[in-house]
ROTOR-313448 format. One line per 10 residues: their letters; for each residue x, y, z of N, C-alpha, C. Coordinates in steps of 0.2 Angstrom, whole numbers, plus 5000, padded with zeros to 4 digits. Layout:
% residues N
a) X Y Z X Y Z X Y Z | ... $
END
This chain:
% residues 78
ssnqlrahtr) 4955 4964 5035 4953 4959 5029 4953 4963 5023 | 4953 4959 5017 4953 4962 5011 4947 4966 5009 | 4941 4964 5012 4935 4969 5012 4936 4976 5015 | 4940 4976 5021 4941 4982 5024 4946 4986 5020 | 4951 4983 5017 4956 4987 5012 4952 4990 5006 | 4947 4987 5004 4943 4990 4998 4938 4995 5000 | 4936 4995 5007 4931 4999 5009 4933 5007 5009 | 4928 5011 5009 4929 5018 5008 4930 5022 5015 | 4932 5018 5020 4933 5021 5026 4940 5025 5026 | 4940 5030 5031 4946 5033 5031 4949 5032 5038 $
kreiayprsv) 4947 5028 5042 4949 5026 5049 4957 5024 5048 | 4961 5027 5052 4968 5026 5052 4970 5018 5052 | 4966 5015 5057 4968 5007 5057 4967 5003 5051 | 4963 5006 5046 4962 5003 5040 4965 5007 5034 | 4966 5013 5034 4969 5017 5029 4976 5016 5029 | 4979 5016 5034 4987 5015 5034 4989 5008 5031 | 4986 5003 5034 4987 4996 5030 4986 4996 5023 | 4980 5000 5021 4979 5000 5014 4984 5004 5010 | 4987 5009 5013 4993 5012 5010 4999 5008 5009 | 5000 5004 5014 5006 4999 5014 5004 4994 5008 $
amylsrtltk) 4998 4992 5008 4996 4987 5003 4997 4990 4996 | 4995 4996 4995 4996 4999 4989 5003 5000 4987 | 5007 5002 4992 5014 5002 4991 5017 4996 4988 | 5015 4990 4992 5018 4984 4990 5015 4982 4983 | 5009 4983 4982 5007 4981 4975 5010 4985 4970 | 5012 4991 4971 5015 4995 4966 5023 4993 4965 | 5026 4991 4970 5033 4989 4970 5034 4982 4968 | 5029 4977 4969 5030 4970 4968 5026 4968 4962 | 5022 4972 4959 5018 4969 4953 5020 4974 4947 | 5018 4972 4941 5018 4976 4935 5012 4979 4933 $
qslrtiglqf) 5007 4979 4938 5000 4982 4936 5001 4989 4936 | 4996 4992 4932 4996 4999 4931 4993 5002 4937 | 4994 5008 4938 4992 5012 4944 4984 5012 4944 | 4981 5012 4938 4974 5012 4938 4971 5005 4940 | 4974 5000 4938 4972 4993 4940 4973 4992 4947 | 4978 4995 4950 4979 4994 4958 4974 4998 4961 | 4972 5004 4959 4967 5008 4962 4960 5005 4962 | 4959 5002 4956 4952 4998 4955 4952 4992 4960 | 4957 4989 4961 4957 4983 4966 4956 4985 4973 | 4958 4991 4975 4957 4994 4981 4951 4998 4982 $
ggrdystvih) 4945 4996 4979 4939 4999 4980 4937 5005 4975 | 4940 5004 4969 4939 5009 4964 4942 5016 4965 | 4948 5016 4968 4952 5022 4970 4955 5024 4963 | 4957 5031 4963 4960 5034 4957 4968 5032 4958 | 4971 5033 4952 4978 5031 4951 4982 5036 4956 | 4979 5042 4956 4983 5047 4960 4983 5045 4968 | 4978 5042 4970 4978 5039 4977 4983 5034 4978 | 4984 5030 4973 4990 5025 4973 4997 5028 4974 | 4998 5033 4970 5004 5037 4970 5005 5040 4976 | 5000 5043 4979 5000 5047 4985 5002 5042 4991 $
asnkiekemv) 4998 5036 4991 5000 5031 4996 5007 5028 4996 | 5009 5027 4990 5016 5024 4989 5021 5029 4991 | 5020 5036 4989 5025 5041 4991 5025 5042 4998 | 5019 5042 5002 5019 5042 5009 5023 5037 5012 | 5022 5031 5010 5025 5025 5014 5033 5026 5012 | 5035 5027 5006 5042 5028 5005 5045 5033 5009 | 5042 5039 5010 5045 5044 5015 5045 5042 5022 | 5040 5038 5024 5040 5036 5031 5045 5030 5032 | 5047 5027 5027 5052 5021 5027 5059 5025 5028 | 5060 5030 5025 5066 5034 5026 5067 5036 5033 $
isatlaseie) 5062 5039 5036 5062 5041 5043 5062 5036 5048 | 5058 5030 5047 5058 5025 5052 5061 5018 5050 | 5067 5017 5053 5070 5011 5051 5066 5005 5053 | 5062 5005 5058 5058 5000 5060 5053 4998 5055 | 5049 5003 5052 5044 5003 5047 5048 5000 5041 | 5054 5002 5039 5057 4999 5033 5059 4992 5034 | 5061 4990 5040 5062 4983 5041 5056 4979 5041 | 5050 4981 5043 5044 4977 5043 5042 4977 5036 | 5042 4982 5032 5040 4981 5025 5044 4977 5021 | 5051 4977 5022 5055 4972 5019 5054 4965 5021 $
qlkaliqd) 5052 4964 5027 5050 4957 5029 5043 4955 5026 | 5039 4960 5025 5033 4958 5021 5034 4956 5014 | 5039 4960 5011 5041 4959 5004 5044 4952 5004 | 5048 4950 5008 5051 4943 5008 5046 4938 5009 | 5041 4939 5013 5036 4934 5014 5031 4933 5008 | 5030 4939 5004 5026 4939 4998 5030 4935 4993 | 5036 4937 4992 5040 4934 4986 5042 4927 4987 | 5041 4924 4993 5043 4917 4994 5037 4912 4992 $
END
């Protein structure tokens, strides 16, 4: 849920989708890193950068992840 994405938990089942959401927010919007971080529970801009870079690296390694994220992008943009 959106509340879980904003929570300060570090559980993998919440933290990983939060990272994906930060990546999508960064790539699909023109919002500043600070604004994106604030929307995700008051996180710092460096957290948004770290999450985005992490997802980008994992997309290079995993074609499945890259495909899933591209599908998400398509759904969001429609």
